Biopython code that builds the backbone (N, CA, C, O; Angstrom):
import numpy as np
from Bio.PDB.StructureBuilder import StructureBuilder

atoms = [
    (1, "MET", "N", (-33.788, -7.791, 36.181)),
    (1, "MET", "CA", (-32.598, -7.091, 36.603)),
    (1, "MET", "C", (-31.445, -8.066, 36.810)),
    (1, "MET", "O", (-30.306, -7.795, 36.432)),
    (2, "LYS", "N", (-31.766, -9.208, 37.420)),
    (2, "LYS", "CA", (-30.726, -10.197, 37.651)),
    (2, "LYS", "C", (-30.209, -10.760, 36.333)),
    (2, "LYS", "O", (-29.019, -11.045, 36.197)),
    (3, "ARG", "N", (-31.104, -10.919, 35.365)),
    (3, "ARG", "CA", (-30.692, -11.426, 34.058)),
    (3, "ARG", "C", (-29.718, -10.476, 33.384)),
    (3, "ARG", "O", (-28.722, -10.907, 32.803)),
    (4, "ILE", "N", (-30.004, -9.191, 33.461)),
    (4, "ILE", "CA", (-29.134, -8.191, 32.834)),
    (4, "ILE", "C", (-27.753, -8.208, 33.487)),
    (4, "ILE", "O", (-26.735, -8.180, 32.795)),
    (5, "ALA", "N", (-27.722, -8.254, 34.801)),
    (5, "ALA", "CA", (-26.449, -8.303, 35.517)),
    (5, "ALA", "C", (-25.681, -9.583, 35.166)),
    (5, "ALA", "O", (-24.463, -9.561, 34.994)),
    (6, "PHE", "N", (-26.405, -10.683, 35.065)),
    (6, "PHE", "CA", (-25.777, -11.955, 34.716)),
    (6, "PHE", "C", (-25.212, -11.913, 33.296)),
    (6, "PHE", "O", (-24.098, -12.381, 33.060)),
    (7, "LEU", "N", (-25.975, -11.356, 32.348)),
    (7, "LEU", "CA", (-25.496, -11.253, 30.965)),
    (7, "LEU", "C", (-24.288, -10.334, 30.860)),
    (7, "LEU", "O", (-23.351, -10.623, 30.116)),
    (8, "ILE", "N", (-24.301, -9.244, 31.590)),
    (8, "ILE", "CA", (-23.148, -8.331, 31.589)),
    (8, "ILE", "C", (-21.921, -9.048, 32.144)),
    (8, "ILE", "O", (-20.823, -8.905, 31.606)),
    (9, "ALA", "N", (-22.097, -9.804, 33.198)),
    (9, "ALA", "CA", (-20.975, -10.544, 33.790)),
    (9, "ALA", "C", (-20.416, -11.563, 32.802)),
    (9, "ALA", "O", (-19.199, -11.701, 32.678)),
    (10, "ILE", "N", (-21.281, -12.268, 32.108)),
    (10, "ILE", "CA", (-20.832, -13.266, 31.128)),
    (10, "ILE", "C", (-20.110, -12.585, 29.969)),
    (10, "ILE", "O", (-19.049, -13.043, 29.546)),
    (11, "MET", "N", (-20.675, -11.499, 29.455)),
    (11, "MET", "CA", (-20.055, -10.804, 28.326)),
    (11, "MET", "C", (-18.693, -10.243, 28.697)),
    (11, "MET", "O", (-17.759, -10.318, 27.899)),
    (12, "SER", "N", (-18.562, -9.683, 29.894)),
    (12, "SER", "CA", (-17.265, -9.141, 30.295)),
    (12, "SER", "C", (-16.248, -10.256, 30.476)),
    (12, "SER", "O", (-15.070, -10.064, 30.175)),
    (13, "THR", "N", (-16.673, -11.409, 30.959)),
    (13, "THR", "CA", (-15.775, -12.547, 31.093)),
    (13, "THR", "C", (-15.289, -13.018, 29.727)),
    (13, "THR", "O", (-14.107, -13.316, 29.554)),
    (14, "VAL", "N", (-16.189, -13.084, 28.766)),
    (14, "VAL", "CA", (-15.821, -13.504, 27.410)),
    (14, "VAL", "C", (-14.841, -12.524, 26.795)),
    (14, "VAL", "O", (-13.857, -12.938, 26.183)),
    (15, "VAL", "N", (-15.089, -11.242, 26.945)),
    (15, "VAL", "CA", (-14.205, -10.224, 26.378)),
    (15, "VAL", "C", (-12.825, -10.304, 27.011)),
    (15, "VAL", "O", (-11.816, -10.270, 26.306)),
    (16, "LEU", "N", (-12.769, -10.410, 28.330)),
    (16, "LEU", "CA", (-11.474, -10.493, 29.017)),
    (16, "LEU", "C", (-10.725, -11.762, 28.643)),
    (16, "LEU", "O", (-9.504, -11.734, 28.489)),
    (17, "THR", "N", (-11.429, -12.863, 28.497)),
    (17, "THR", "CA", (-10.799, -14.115, 28.104)),
    (17, "THR", "C", (-10.225, -14.010, 26.698)),
    (17, "THR", "O", (-9.106, -14.461, 26.453)),
    (18, "ASN", "N", (-10.975, -13.423, 25.774)),
    (18, "ASN", "CA", (-10.476, -13.254, 24.410)),
    (18, "ASN", "C", (-9.249, -12.363, 24.372)),
    (18, "ASN", "O", (-8.303, -12.649, 23.637)),
    (19, "ASN", "N", (-9.244, -11.286, 25.151)),
    (19, "ASN", "CA", (-8.074, -10.408, 25.199)),
    (19, "ASN", "C", (-6.868, -11.141, 25.753)),
    (19, "ASN", "O", (-5.760, -10.990, 25.238)),
    (20, "ALA", "N", (-7.067, -11.922, 26.784)),
    (20, "ALA", "CA", (-5.954, -12.663, 27.371)),
    (20, "ALA", "C", (-5.410, -13.693, 26.390)),
    (20, "ALA", "O", (-4.198, -13.887, 26.303)),
    (21, "MET", "N", (-6.297, -14.356, 25.652)),
    (21, "MET", "CA", (-5.848, -15.347, 24.681)),
    (21, "MET", "C", (-5.101, -14.679, 23.532)),
    (21, "MET", "O", (-4.094, -15.207, 23.061)),
    (22, "ALA", "N", (-5.572, -13.546, 23.086)),
    (22, "ALA", "CA", (-4.921, -12.848, 21.977)),
    (22, "ALA", "C", (-3.537, -12.370, 22.379)),
    (22, "ALA", "O", (-2.613, -12.402, 21.565)),
    (23, "GLN", "N", (-3.378, -11.930, 23.611)),
    (23, "GLN", "CA", (-2.079, -11.460, 24.062)),
    (23, "GLN", "C", (-1.113, -12.610, 24.266)),
    (23, "GLN", "O", (0.090, -12.442, 24.066)),
    (24, "SER", "N", (-1.601, -13.760, 24.654)),
    (24, "SER", "CA", (-0.712, -14.867, 24.970)),
    (24, "SER", "C", (-0.251, -15.629, 23.729)),
    (24, "SER", "O", (0.584, -16.527, 23.843)),
    (25, "ARG", "N", (-0.769, -15.297, 22.554)),
    (25, "ARG", "CA", (-0.351, -16.009, 21.360)),
    (25, "ARG", "C", (1.058, -15.630, 20.932)),
    (25, "ARG", "O", (1.729, -16.413, 20.259)),
    (26, "MET", "N", (1.515, -14.452, 21.307)),
    (26, "MET", "CA", (2.833, -13.980, 20.902)),
    (26, "MET", "C", (3.575, -13.407, 22.109)),
    (26, "MET", "O", (3.949, -12.234, 22.097)),
    (27, "PRO", "N", (3.794, -14.206, 23.143)),
    (27, "PRO", "CA", (4.410, -13.656, 24.356)),
    (27, "PRO", "C", (5.846, -13.183, 24.136)),
    (27, "PRO", "O", (6.279, -12.228, 24.782)),
    (28, "ARG", "N", (6.585, -13.823, 23.249)),
    (28, "ARG", "CA", (7.972, -13.419, 23.013)),
    (28, "ARG", "C", (8.021, -12.033, 22.375)),
    (28, "ARG", "O", (8.842, -11.200, 22.759)),
    (29, "VAL", "N", (7.149, -11.789, 21.410)),
    (29, "VAL", "CA", (7.101, -10.485, 20.746)),
    (29, "VAL", "C", (6.699, -9.413, 21.752)),
    (29, "VAL", "O", (7.300, -8.339, 21.790)),
    (30, "THR", "N", (5.696, -9.696, 22.558)),
    (30, "THR", "CA", (5.227, -8.738, 23.556)),
    (30, "THR", "C", (6.326, -8.423, 24.560)),
    (30, "THR", "O", (6.541, -7.261, 24.903)),
    (31, "HIS", "N", (7.018, -9.445, 25.029)),
    (31, "HIS", "CA", (8.093, -9.257, 26.003)),
    (31, "HIS", "C", (9.214, -8.401, 25.407)),
    (31, "HIS", "O", (9.746, -7.520, 26.082)),
    (32, "ARG", "N", (9.570, -8.655, 24.156)),
    (32, "ARG", "CA", (10.617, -7.866, 23.511)),
    (32, "ARG", "C", (10.175, -6.423, 23.322)),
    (32, "ARG", "O", (10.983, -5.506, 23.466)),
    (33, "GLN", "N", (8.899, -6.209, 23.002)),
    (33, "GLN", "CA", (8.395, -4.841, 22.860)),
    (33, "GLN", "C", (8.530, -4.091, 24.179)),
    (33, "GLN", "O", (8.962, -2.938, 24.201)),
    (34, "ILE", "N", (8.170, -4.728, 25.251)),
    (34, "ILE", "CA", (8.271, -4.100, 26.574)),
    (34, "ILE", "C", (9.721, -3.748, 26.873)),
    (34, "ILE", "O", (10.007, -2.641, 27.331)),
    (35, "ASN", "N", (10.641, -4.677, 26.618)),
    (35, "ASN", "CA", (12.058, -4.415, 26.874)),
    (35, "ASN", "C", (12.581, -3.273, 26.020)),
    (35, "ASN", "O", (13.322, -2.421, 26.511)),
    (36, "GLN", "N", (12.206, -3.247, 24.755)),
    (36, "GLN", "CA", (12.695, -2.191, 23.869)),
    (36, "GLN", "C", (12.123, -0.835, 24.275)),
    (36, "GLN", "O", (12.836, 0.168, 24.228)),
    (37, "HIS", "N", (10.864, -0.786, 24.668)),
    (37, "HIS", "CA", (10.289, 0.474, 25.136)),
    (37, "HIS", "C", (11.035, 0.974, 26.376)),
    (37, "HIS", "O", (11.288, 2.170, 26.517)),
    (38, "GLU", "N", (11.377, 0.059, 27.261)),
    (38, "GLU", "CA", (12.114, 0.449, 28.469)),
    (38, "GLU", "C", (13.514, 0.957, 28.116)),
    (38, "GLU", "O", (13.987, 1.919, 28.721)),
    (39, "ARG", "N", (14.174, 0.332, 27.160)),
    (39, "ARG", "CA", (15.494, 0.796, 26.734)),
    (39, "ARG", "C", (15.414, 2.189, 26.113)),
    (39, "ARG", "O", (16.294, 3.021, 26.332)),
    (40, "ILE", "N", (14.370, 2.438, 25.345)),
    (40, "ILE", "CA", (14.175, 3.765, 24.749)),
    (40, "ILE", "C", (13.938, 4.788, 25.855)),
    (40, "ILE", "O", (14.542, 5.860, 25.855)),
    (41, "ARG", "N", (13.069, 4.458, 26.786)),
    (41, "ARG", "CA", (12.769, 5.363, 27.899)),
    (41, "ARG", "C", (14.038, 5.697, 28.688)),
    (41, "ARG", "O", (14.262, 6.849, 29.060)),
    (42, "GLN", "N", (14.854, 4.689, 28.936)),
    (42, "GLN", "CA", (16.096, 4.900, 29.678)),
    (42, "GLN", "C", (17.046, 5.785, 28.876)),
    (42, "GLN", "O", (17.724, 6.639, 29.447)),
    (43, "GLY", "N", (17.101, 5.591, 27.558)),
    (43, "GLY", "CA", (17.963, 6.406, 26.709)),
    (43, "GLY", "C", (17.527, 7.863, 26.691)),
    (43, "GLY", "O", (18.366, 8.762, 26.641)),
    (44, "VAL", "N", (16.235, 8.100, 26.730)),
    (44, "VAL", "CA", (15.726, 9.469, 26.772)),
    (44, "VAL", "C", (16.072, 10.103, 28.117)),
    (44, "VAL", "O", (16.530, 11.245, 28.170)),
    (45, "ARG", "N", (15.853, 9.360, 29.202)),
    (45, "ARG", "CA", (16.142, 9.893, 30.543)),
    (45, "ARG", "C", (17.622, 10.224, 30.718)),
    (45, "ARG", "O", (17.965, 11.242, 31.320)),
    (46, "SER", "N", (18.492, 9.372, 30.197)),
    (46, "SER", "CA", (19.929, 9.586, 30.390)),
    (46, "SER", "C", (20.502, 10.579, 29.386)),
    (46, "SER", "O", (21.634, 11.037, 29.547)),
    (47, "GLY", "N", (19.739, 10.913, 28.359)),
    (47, "GLY", "CA", (20.230, 11.846, 27.356)),
    (47, "GLY", "C", (21.016, 11.173, 26.246)),
    (47, "GLY", "O", (21.595, 11.865, 25.408)),
    (48, "GLU", "N", (21.057, 9.851, 26.210)),
    (48, "GLU", "CA", (21.779, 9.122, 25.163)),
    (48, "GLU", "C", (21.079, 9.219, 23.814)),
    (48, "GLU", "O", (21.719, 9.078, 22.772)),
    (49, "LEU", "N", (19.773, 9.459, 23.824)),
    (49, "LEU", "CA", (19.002, 9.585, 22.585)),
    (49, "LEU", "C", (18.586, 11.038, 22.377)),
    (49, "LEU", "O", (18.052, 11.676, 23.284)),
    (50, "THR", "N", (18.833, 11.546, 21.192)),
    (50, "THR", "CA", (18.371, 12.889, 20.853)),
    (50, "THR", "C", (16.888, 12.816, 20.485)),
    (50, "THR", "O", (16.314, 11.730, 20.414)),
    (51, "ARG", "N", (16.282, 13.961, 20.255)),
    (51, "ARG", "CA", (14.858, 13.976, 19.892)),
    (51, "ARG", "C", (14.623, 13.236, 18.588)),
    (51, "ARG", "O", (13.681, 12.453, 18.468)),
    (52, "HIS", "N", (15.482, 13.490, 17.613)),
    (52, "HIS", "CA", (15.317, 12.826, 16.315)),
    (52, "HIS", "C", (15.498, 11.311, 16.455)),
    (52, "HIS", "O", (14.713, 10.538, 15.906)),
    (53, "GLU", "N", (16.516, 10.894, 17.179)),
    (53, "GLU", "CA", (16.751, 9.458, 17.376)),
    (53, "GLU", "C", (15.573, 8.807, 18.094)),
    (53, "GLU", "O", (15.159, 7.697, 17.760)),
    (54, "THR", "N", (15.046, 9.514, 19.080)),
    (54, "THR", "CA", (13.893, 8.988, 19.814)),
    (54, "THR", "C", (12.702, 8.823, 18.885)),
    (54, "THR", "O", (11.993, 7.818, 18.949)),
    (55, "ARG", "N", (12.484, 9.799, 18.027)),
    (55, "ARG", "CA", (11.373, 9.726, 17.074)),
    (55, "ARG", "C", (11.543, 8.524, 16.141)),
    (55, "ARG", "O", (10.581, 7.813, 15.851)),
    (56, "VAL", "N", (12.773, 8.306, 15.678)),
    (56, "VAL", "CA", (13.035, 7.200, 14.750)),
    (56, "VAL", "C", (12.739, 5.855, 15.409)),
    (56, "VAL", "O", (12.032, 5.025, 14.838)),
    (57, "VAL", "N", (13.276, 5.638, 16.600)),
    (57, "VAL", "CA", (13.081, 4.328, 17.249)),
    (57, "VAL", "C", (11.630, 4.140, 17.694)),
    (57, "VAL", "O", (11.130, 3.015, 17.691)),
    (58, "ARG", "N", (10.955, 5.210, 18.071)),
    (58, "ARG", "CA", (9.544, 5.073, 18.441)),
    (58, "ARG", "C", (8.680, 4.776, 17.227)),
    (58, "ARG", "O", (7.692, 4.049, 17.331)),
    (59, "MET", "N", (9.041, 5.331, 16.079)),
    (59, "MET", "CA", (8.302, 5.005, 14.853)),
    (59, "MET", "C", (8.506, 3.537, 14.486)),
    (59, "MET", "O", (7.577, 2.881, 14.016)),
    (60, "GLN", "N", (9.708, 3.023, 14.696)),
    (60, "GLN", "CA", (9.949, 1.594, 14.453)),
    (60, "GLN", "C", (9.066, 0.753, 15.369)),
    (60, "GLN", "O", (8.463, -0.226, 14.928)),
    (61, "GLN", "N", (8.989, 1.133, 16.643)),
    (61, "GLN", "CA", (8.161, 0.384, 17.583)),
    (61, "GLN", "C", (6.685, 0.445, 17.195)),
    (61, "GLN", "O", (5.961, -0.540, 17.345)),
    (62, "ALA", "N", (6.244, 1.582, 16.705)),
    (62, "ALA", "CA", (4.849, 1.717, 16.273)),
    (62, "ALA", "C", (4.575, 0.813, 15.068)),
    (62, "ALA", "O", (3.504, 0.212, 14.973)),
    (63, "LYS", "N", (5.539, 0.716, 14.150)),
    (63, "LYS", "CA", (5.372, -0.157, 12.989)),
    (63, "LYS", "C", (5.304, -1.618, 13.423)),
    (63, "LYS", "O", (4.491, -2.384, 12.906)),
    (64, "ILE", "N", (6.145, -2.001, 14.359)),
    (64, "ILE", "CA", (6.116, -3.379, 14.861)),
    (64, "ILE", "C", (4.762, -3.669, 15.510)),
    (64, "ILE", "O", (4.180, -4.730, 15.280)),
    (65, "ALA", "N", (4.259, -2.739, 16.313)),
    (65, "ALA", "CA", (2.956, -2.930, 16.962)),
    (65, "ALA", "C", (1.843, -3.027, 15.918)),
    (65, "ALA", "O", (0.928, -3.839, 16.056)),
    (66, "HIS", "N", (1.921, -2.209, 14.889)),
    (66, "HIS", "CA", (0.918, -2.258, 13.816)),
    (66, "HIS", "C", (0.976, -3.597, 13.095)),
    (66, "HIS", "O", (-0.057, -4.219, 12.846)),
    (67, "ASP", "N", (2.190, -4.042, 12.758)),
    (67, "ASP", "CA", (2.334, -5.330, 12.071)),
    (67, "ASP", "C", (1.855, -6.479, 12.943)),
    (67, "ASP", "O", (1.267, -7.439, 12.443)),
    (68, "LYS", "N", (2.102, -6.388, 14.241)),
    (68, "LYS", "CA", (1.644, -7.427, 15.167)),
    (68, "LYS", "C", (0.118, -7.492, 15.174)),
    (68, "LYS", "O", (-0.458, -8.580, 15.130)),
    (69, "ARG", "N", (-0.544, -6.320, 15.231)),
    (69, "ARG", "CA", (-2.006, -6.301, 15.183)),
    (69, "ARG", "C", (-2.514, -6.867, 13.857)),
    (69, "ARG", "O", (-3.505, -7.597, 13.832)),
    (70, "PHE", "N", (-1.841, -6.531, 12.762)),
    (70, "PHE", "CA", (-2.231, -7.008, 11.437)),
    (70, "PHE", "C", (-2.124, -8.532, 11.364)),
    (70, "PHE", "O", (-3.008, -9.197, 10.824)),
    (71, "VAL", "N", (-1.039, -9.079, 11.912)),
    (71, "VAL", "CA", (-0.809, -10.528, 11.888)),
    (71, "VAL", "C", (-1.868, -11.246, 12.725)),
    (71, "VAL", "O", (-2.354, -12.307, 12.332)),
    (72, "LYS", "N", (-2.223, -10.679, 13.864)),
    (72, "LYS", "CA", (-3.152, -11.333, 14.778)),
    (72, "LYS", "C", (-4.609, -11.190, 14.359)),
    (72, "LYS", "O", (-5.482, -11.851, 14.922)),
    (73, "ARG", "N", (-4.882, -10.334, 13.375)),
    (73, "ARG", "CA", (-6.260, -10.015, 13.042)),
    (73, "ARG", "C", (-7.042, -11.219, 12.533)),
    (73, "ARG", "O", (-8.236, -11.328, 12.813)),
    (74, "ASP", "N", (-6.408, -12.126, 11.794)),
    (74, "ASP", "CA", (-7.152, -13.282, 11.280)),
    (74, "ASP", "C", (-7.155, -14.464, 12.251)),
    (74, "ASP", "O", (-7.812, -15.474, 11.998)),
    (75, "GLY", "N", (-6.420, -14.340, 13.363)),
    (75, "GLY", "CA", (-6.421, -15.381, 14.381)),
    (75, "GLY", "C", (-5.424, -16.499, 14.136)),
    (75, "GLY", "O", (-5.269, -17.378, 14.984)),
    (76, "ILE", "N", (-4.744, -16.488, 12.995)),
    (76, "ILE", "CA", (-3.754, -17.516, 12.694)),
    (76, "ILE", "C", (-2.413, -16.834, 12.473)),
    (76, "ILE", "O", (-2.273, -15.961, 11.617)),
    (77, "ILE", "N", (-1.436, -17.249, 13.259)),
    (77, "ILE", "CA", (-0.098, -16.659, 13.157)),
    (77, "ILE", "C", (0.826, -17.729, 12.598)),
    (77, "ILE", "O", (1.127, -18.717, 13.268)),
    (78, "THR", "N", (1.267, -17.525, 11.381)),
    (78, "THR", "CA", (2.111, -18.519, 10.717)),
    (78, "THR", "C", (3.562, -18.349, 11.161)),
    (78, "THR", "O", (3.944, -17.286, 11.649)),
    (79, "PRO", "N", (4.365, -19.391, 10.994)),
    (79, "PRO", "CA", (5.792, -19.282, 11.322)),
    (79, "PRO", "C", (6.482, -18.170, 10.521)),
    (79, "PRO", "O", (7.389, -17.511, 11.029)),
    (80, "HIS", "N", (6.055, -17.967, 9.282)),
    (80, "HIS", "CA", (6.644, -16.898, 8.476)),
    (80, "HIS", "C", (6.357, -15.528, 9.096)),
    (80, "HIS", "O", (7.238, -14.671, 9.153)),
    (81, "GLU", "N", (5.126, -15.330, 9.557)),
    (81, "GLU", "CA", (4.766, -14.057, 10.176)),
    (81, "GLU", "C", (5.564, -13.829, 11.453)),
    (81, "GLU", "O", (5.998, -12.711, 11.731)),
    (82, "ARG", "N", (5.755, -14.890, 12.224)),
    (82, "ARG", "CA", (6.577, -14.775, 13.438)),
    (82, "ARG", "C", (8.013, -14.389, 13.087)),
    (82, "ARG", "O", (8.626, -13.556, 13.754)),
    (83, "ARG", "N", (8.541, -15.008, 12.028)),
    (83, "ARG", "CA", (9.905, -14.706, 11.591)),
    (83, "ARG", "C", (10.049, -13.253, 11.157)),
    (83, "ARG", "O", (11.031, -12.589, 11.489)),
    (84, "VAL", "N", (9.065, -12.771, 10.417)),
    (84, "VAL", "CA", (9.099, -11.380, 9.951)),
    (84, "VAL", "C", (9.082, -10.421, 11.135)),
    (84, "VAL", "O", (9.846, -9.457, 11.162)),
    (85, "LEU", "N", (8.213, -10.679, 12.115)),
    (85, "LEU", "CA", (8.170, -9.829, 13.307)),
    (85, "LEU", "C", (9.481, -9.898, 14.081)),
    (85, "LEU", "O", (9.961, -8.883, 14.586)),
    (86, "ALA", "N", (10.055, -11.082, 14.176)),
    (86, "ALA", "CA", (11.337, -11.226, 14.877)),
    (86, "ALA", "C", (12.436, -10.446, 14.151)),
    (86, "ALA", "O", (13.280, -9.820, 14.792)),
    (87, "MET", "N", (12.425, -10.483, 12.827)),
    (87, "MET", "CA", (13.430, -9.733, 12.070)),
    (87, "MET", "C", (13.243, -8.231, 12.280)),
    (87, "MET", "O", (14.225, -7.502, 12.421)),
    (88, "GLU", "N", (12.005, -7.766, 12.303)),
    (88, "GLU", "CA", (11.756, -6.346, 12.556)),
    (88, "GLU", "C", (12.249, -5.949, 13.940)),
    (88, "GLU", "O", (12.823, -4.875, 14.117)),
    (89, "GLN", "N", (12.024, -6.814, 14.914)),
    (89, "GLN", "CA", (12.476, -6.506, 16.270)),
    (89, "GLN", "C", (13.995, -6.554, 16.370)),
    (89, "GLN", "O", (14.592, -5.756, 17.092)),
    (90, "ASN", "N", (14.622, -7.477, 15.657)),
    (90, "ASN", "CA", (16.083, -7.512, 15.642)),
    (90, "ASN", "C", (16.649, -6.225, 15.064)),
    (90, "ASN", "O", (17.611, -5.666, 15.589)),
    (91, "HIS", "N", (16.046, -5.762, 13.982)),
    (91, "HIS", "CA", (16.487, -4.514, 13.355)),
    (91, "HIS", "C", (16.305, -3.340, 14.314)),
    (91, "HIS", "O", (17.198, -2.504, 14.453)),
    (92, "ALA", "N", (15.152, -3.278, 14.973)),
    (92, "ALA", "CA", (14.890, -2.205, 15.933)),
    (92, "ALA", "C", (15.874, -2.275, 17.096)),
    (92, "ALA", "O", (16.331, -1.242, 17.587)),
    (93, "ASN", "N", (16.197, -3.474, 17.532)),
    (93, "ASN", "CA", (17.144, -3.655, 18.622)),
    (93, "ASN", "C", (18.513, -3.083, 18.243)),
    (93, "ASN", "O", (19.135, -2.372, 19.032)),
    (94, "ARG", "N", (18.973, -3.397, 17.038)),
    (94, "ARG", "CA", (20.263, -2.869, 16.585)),
    (94, "ARG", "C", (20.227, -1.355, 16.450)),
    (94, "ARG", "O", (21.200, -0.675, 16.775)),
    (95, "THR", "N", (19.108, -0.829, 15.972)),
    (95, "THR", "CA", (18.976, 0.624, 15.822)),
    (95, "THR", "C", (19.044, 1.321, 17.177)),
    (95, "THR", "O", (19.727, 2.334, 17.326)),
    (96, "ILE", "N", (18.341, 0.783, 18.155)),
    (96, "ILE", "CA", (18.367, 1.360, 19.502)),
    (96, "ILE", "C", (19.796, 1.346, 20.038)),
    (96, "ILE", "O", (20.269, 2.346, 20.578)),
    (97, "TYR", "N", (20.476, 0.221, 19.890)),
    (97, "TYR", "CA", (21.843, 0.117, 20.394)),
    (97, "TYR", "C", (22.752, 1.140, 19.719)),
    (97, "TYR", "O", (23.494, 1.860, 20.387)),
    (98, "ARG", "N", (22.685, 1.198, 18.386)),
    (98, "ARG", "CA", (23.552, 2.124, 17.651)),
    (98, "ARG", "C", (23.295, 3.565, 18.044)),
    (98, "ARG", "O", (24.236, 4.334, 18.240)),
    (99, "MET", "N", (22.043, 3.931, 18.158)),
    (99, "MET", "CA", (21.722, 5.318, 18.479)),
    (99, "MET", "C", (22.063, 5.682, 19.915)),
    (99, "MET", "O", (22.384, 6.835, 20.203)),
    (100, "LYS", "N", (21.998, 4.714, 20.813)),
    (100, "LYS", "CA", (22.373, 4.999, 22.195)),
    (100, "LYS", "C", (23.888, 5.103, 22.360)),
    (100, "LYS", "O", (24.369, 5.713, 23.314)),
    (101, "HIS", "N", (24.636, 4.509, 21.436)),
    (101, "HIS", "CA", (26.097, 4.472, 21.575)),
    (101, "HIS", "C", (26.825, 5.267, 20.501)),
    (101, "HIS", "O", (27.984, 4.971, 20.211)),
    (102, "ASN", "N", (26.191, 6.253, 19.909)),
    (102, "ASN", "CA", (26.842, 7.009, 18.835)),
    (102, "ASN", "C", (27.462, 8.322, 19.318)),
    (102, "ASN", "O", (27.822, 9.171, 18.502)),
    (103, "ASN", "N", (27.589, 8.493, 20.617)),
    (103, "ASN", "CA", (28.226, 9.671, 21.229)),
    (103, "ASN", "C", (27.521, 10.983, 20.897)),
    (103, "ASN", "O", (28.148, 12.041, 20.950)),
    (104, "ARG", "N", (26.252, 10.942, 20.562)),
    (104, "ARG", "CA", (25.449, 12.154, 20.434)),
    (104, "ARG", "C", (24.541, 12.210, 21.654)),
    (104, "ARG", "O", (23.727, 11.315, 21.882)),
    (105, "ASN", "N", (24.692, 13.253, 22.417)),
    (105, "ASN", "CA", (23.911, 13.381, 23.632)),
    (105, "ASN", "C", (22.960, 14.538, 23.542)),
    (105, "ASN", "O", (23.219, 15.531, 22.862)),
    (106, "TYR", "N", (21.855, 14.401, 24.235)),
    (106, "TYR", "CA", (20.864, 15.456, 24.284)),
    (106, "TYR", "C", (20.999, 16.148, 25.636)),
    (106, "TYR", "O", (20.206, 15.882, 26.539)),
    (107, "ARG", "N", (21.933, 16.984, 25.789)),
    (107, "ARG", "CA", (22.109, 17.732, 27.047)),
    (107, "ARG", "C", (22.633, 19.084, 26.753)),
    (107, "ARG", "O", (22.852, 19.874, 27.671)),
]
sb = StructureBuilder()
sb.init_structure("model")
sb.init_model(0)
sb.init_chain("A")
sb.init_seg("    ")
for serial, (resi, resn, name, xyz) in enumerate(atoms, 1):
    if name == "N":
        sb.init_residue(resn, " ", resi, " ")
    sb.init_atom(name, np.array(xyz, "f"), 0.0, 1.0, " ", f" {name:<3s}", serial, name[0])
structure = sb.get_structure()
């Protein structure tokens, strides 16, 4: 019984450590994703984003998250891959700004 508990403890530690390492490889991308999600949420709450605009920017965020998972899958993140993700986030950032400031309100 003690062996089983010990093995479970070791396995959970390994899994948590791997998750923490995988997340810390791209902290800038993760931080920007969090900020952009918050900006979208704020735009929805204030009515600055319509339903269609919200759908568009959320689909962009989903694509960025998918590409991030794809890049991290082999465990090696090249400078080119980082650049591509940064360009996608820059594009999403501009889209969020434009849609929040286009004088179309959802009210």
